[in-house]
N, C-alpha and C positions, 0 to 999 in steps of 0.2 A: 397578663399574669403568666409567670414563668411556668413552664412544664417541668415538673420535678420527676425524676425517675425514682422508682421505689425498688428496693432490694426485696428478696423473698422474706426477709425478716420484717421489713416495713409492712408488707402485705399481711403477714401473720399477725402483727400487732393490730392491724385494722380489723381483724376478725376476732379480737380478744374476747368479746362478749359471747362468741359462739363456740369457744373452746371448752371441752370437757376437762375434768380434773387431770386425766392422764396427759392429754396434749398440752395443758397448761404447765405441768411439771416439765415436760420436754422443752417447752419454750423457755422456761426459767433457766434450765440447765444450759440451753444454747446461749442465752444471754450472758450467763456467767462465763462460759467458755470464750465467747467473743470478747468480753471485757478483759479476761485474763490474757487473751492473745494480744489485744491492742496495748494493754499496760506493759506486757513483756517487750513489745516492739519499741514503745516510747522510752522504756527504761534502759534499752540496749544502746540507744544513740548517745553520742557524746555531748550534744547540745542540751541545754536546759529548755524544757517545753512547759509553758503554762497557758491556762485559759483564764481570762479575767473578764469581769462584767464591765458594763459601761461606767461603773463607779469605781473601778479598779480593784474590786474584791477578787482575790485569787481563788478560783473555783476548782482548779485542777493544777497539779504540778508533778512532773516526773521526778525520779530520784535525783537526777543531775540538777534540775531546777531548784529542788529543796536544798541541796547541798551548796549550790552556787550562791543562792540568795541568803541562806543562813537561818531559815525559820524551821519549825517543826511540822511534821505531817498533820498534827492535831490543829495547826493554825489554818489549814486549808478550809476555805469557806468563810473565814472571818478576817484574815490578814489583808491589809490594803497594800497594793503593789508599791505605790510611791513612798509609803512609810518605811518599807524595807529597802528600797532603792531611791533615796532622796534625790540623787543626781538626775533621775529620770523625770522628776516633776517638771522642771523648767523646759525640758526637751519636748514634752507633749502638752505644754501650755495649760497646766493645772492651776486653778485658782480656788481659794476658799477651802472650807472644811470637807465638803463632799463634791469635788469637781466631777464633771462628767466627761469621759473620754470622747474625743472627736472621732468620727467615723472615717479616718484616713490612715494610710499606711505610714509607718515611721521606721527609719533605719538610722541609728546613731551609735557612735562609739563613746563609751563612758568609762571612767575610772572608779572602781569600787574599792573601798577600804575595809569592808566587813562582809563575810567573816574572815577574809584574808585579802591582802592587796592584790588586785588583778585588773586587767583591762578587758572589757566585755563589749562585744558588738550586739546591740539590741535590735531585733526586727519585730515590729508589732503591726498586725493587720486585722481588720474586722472580718467577721463572718456571721452568717445568720444564726441567731440563737435557736435552740431547740424548743425552749419553753415559751418563746414569744414575749419575753420581758424586756425586749430591747436588744441591741447589738452586743455581741461578745467579741473578744479579741484574742487572737492567738499571739503569744509572745515567745520568741525564740532567742535564747541567750547563748552566744558563742564566745568561749574564752580565747582571746587573741593576745594574751600576755606575751607569749613567746614571739609572736609575730611583731608586736610593738618593740620588744627588746631587740629583736634581730634588726629591725629598721633603725632604731637608735644606734645600735652598734655599728651598722653600716655607715650611718651619717658621721659618727665619731671617727671611724676609720678613714673615710674620705677627707674629713677635716684634718686628721693627723697627716695623711699623705700629702695634702696641699702644703701644710706647714713644713714637712720634711723637704719638699722640693724647694720651697722658699729659703729655708735655712741652708740647704746645700748650696743654693745659688749664692747666697750671701757669703758663706764660708769660702766658696771658690773665688769670689771677687776680692775677699780679704787676702787670699793666698797669693794673688798676683803681685800686689805691691810689696808683700813680704819677700817674695823672690827677688824683686827688683832691689829692695834694700840690701839683701844678702850680697848680690852682685856688686853693688856700689861700695859696701863695706869691705869686700875683698879687694876692690880697686884701691880704696883708701889705705888699706893695710900695705899694699905693694908700694904705694907712694911714700908711706910713712917709713918703710924700711930704708928708703933712700935719704932720709933726714939724718944729717950728721950729728946734730945736737942731741946727746943721749938723754938729757933731762926732758926736753920737749918730746922726744920720741917715746919715752916711757910713760909720760903723762897722757899723751894721746892714745897710746897703746891700751892703757887701762880703760879709757872711755870707749874705744872701739870694741874692746872685749865685752864691756857691759852691754853695749848696743847689740853686738852679735848674740850674746846670751839671751837678751830679751826677745830678739827676733826668733831665735830657735825655740824659746818657750812658747811664744804665741803660735808658731807653726805647729808645735806639739799639741796645743789646745785645740786648734782647728782639726788636726788629724784625728784626735780622740773623739772630738765632737761628731765628725763625719762617720766614724766607725760606730758611734753610739746610735745615731738616728738612721743610718742606711739599713733598710730591711734586707740583709743578705740571708740566703737560705742556710739553715744550720748544717754543719758538717758532723753528722751523727757518728758517735763512737760510744762504746760501753764505758761507763764511769761510775764511781762511787761518790754519791753526793756528800758523804761525810768527809772524804778526802778533799773535795773541792772546797767545802766550808772551812776546813782546817787550814788550807793554803791561803784563803782570803783572810781568815782571822790572824794568820801569822803576819801578813802584810799590815793589817790594821791594828794589830795587837798593841804596839807601843802608843799609838794615839789614844786608844781606848783606856789603856792603863794611866796615861797622863791625865785623862779626864776623870779618873776615879770611877771607871765603869767596870764592873765585875762581870765576867762572862761565865755563864753556866750552860752546860750541854748535857742533854738527856737523850741517849741513843736507844732506839727501839730494838727489838730482838732480831728483826730482819734487816740485813744490809741493804740500803737503798741503792741498788744498781739500776741505772736507767740508760737509755740511749739518748745522748744529747751532744751538743756542741760545747766543748770544754771552755773556750773563751767566752761564749755567751753566758754559760752558767756562772763563771767567775764574775762577769759583769753584773749579772742578776743579783748574786749574793752581796757583792760590793755595794750596789745601790741601796739594797734594803738595810744592810748593817750601817752604812753611812747615814741614812736617814734616822735610824734609831740612835746612833751616836750623837747626832746634832740635836735630837730631842731631849737628850740628857745632859744639859749644860752644867748642872750641879752634881753630876755623877749619878750612878744608879746601877741597875742590874739588867744585863742582856741575857735573856733565857732562850736557848735554842733547843728544840725538841723534834725528834723524828718519830714517825709512827707509820703504820701501813694497814691496808685492808686487802681484800682479794684483788682489786684492780689498780690501786694507786698507792704511791708513797706521799707522805705529807711532811713538810718542813714548817714548823711553827716558830716564828721569831717574834718574841715579845720584849718590849722595853718598858721601863718605869718612868718614861719621860713626860713631857708636857701634855701629850694627847692632842686630839683633833676635835674641833667642834662638830656636832652632828650635821649642821648645814653644809660643812665643807667636805664631809666624807664622800658624797656622791660625785665630787669633782676632782678627787685626787689623782685619777688616772687620765685626766684631760691634759693635753700638751700645754706647757707653760703656765699651768695652774700650781701655785705654791702657797703654803701657809707661812713660809719663812721669808723674811725680807731679803735674804741673800740667796734664796733658792732659785734654780733654773726652771723648775717645774717639769723636768724631763725624766727624773729618776724612776718614779713609779709607772709612768707611761711606757718606758723602755722595758721595765720588768714585766708589765702586762703583755707587751708585744712579743717578748722572748718566750714567755710561757705559752702563749697562743700558738706560736710557731712550733712548739714542742708538744702540742696537744694537751696542755695543762691549763690550770686556772689559778688566779690569785684572788684572795679575799682579804678584807681589812675590817677590823673592829677597834674602836678607840673611844676613850672617855677622857675628857679634859682633866688634867692634874693626876691622872691615874696611869695612863700609858696607852700604848698601841700594840695590837697583835696582828701580824701579817701571816696569813696562811697560804702556803705555796703547795699546790697539788700537782704531782707529776704522774703520768701514766706509767705503769710497769711495762717492761719491754714487750711482752706478748699482747698488751692491750693498747699500745700507743697508736693513736689516730691523728694523722696530720690534718689540720683544719684546711679547708679549701682556701686558696688565696682570695682575698676580697677585691672586687673590681669596682 
């Protein structure tokens, strides 16, 4: 039999029958103080803490536990743990209507969708019950949503880096034969200049010109592709996002007009002056507007709005295009993922990378047949935080 140490309070409770009214009141006050102390401690921690019976009845829960699971304090004493956290039932091998918990420790990571979507690490361990009605269990819930998101982001970043390296290698290998073609076309042009027959010379000159033009075009595609995917550090300088937007719209304006796309711009009261890389900002807006344009094949409206709060500037770009299905939204920032048959799947991934390098964020909301809204968040100059490079 285990030797249990008793606190002064335990010894006082053992003499309960011998206490007079005054000492009994003192004991009650002391019990109330200790209860208030321990509840204050439990409610101060960030983890959810619960005590459950061997049948899963939640007998105690701190404030974080109540909020995390989503029940009311009035439910304590009657709520069944696995009915509020269904994903926990198979983890701890519950069967039947009134399963009995096993007297073993359990640590699991589960995904909860109520009262809000989050990832939770659950630790459950038995301890001796005070009332002798069987074992009780301490349950500790830790919110690891940020940890999971950070891990997934790191995986996606590593995946993107691998693809960047592969794509850069392929582009380099394509560049070598193009250089060789250029050299040989120049040699052929020199030989052609020696041909005396004017008709033959002009005929072959046209063919050589077409070939040289196509080689130059392909070389330009590779150059722009490498510039797009190569993660070069931003060259920060002060700029007005409205001016950058207007310069991009001026380049794309004729195409938008030809497609019967009307551009609306609503500018906030505060000029969106940020510290950023001019070329990368142009590329960012070009990619977003190009996507919006391609989504409005039958024409539509491109609405651009700027707003601000104490720490950030926001550029909201909304189109009235085809929209994106809900199951595709979570993948649009992945490399080479595209909902268009002719899309490269790099546009929004590059937008995301540029914004991260500038300490900003990109969000997307879309509904099929209604349109898509891209939200670009830029830190103000005094609030700009460079994200640490991912390794």
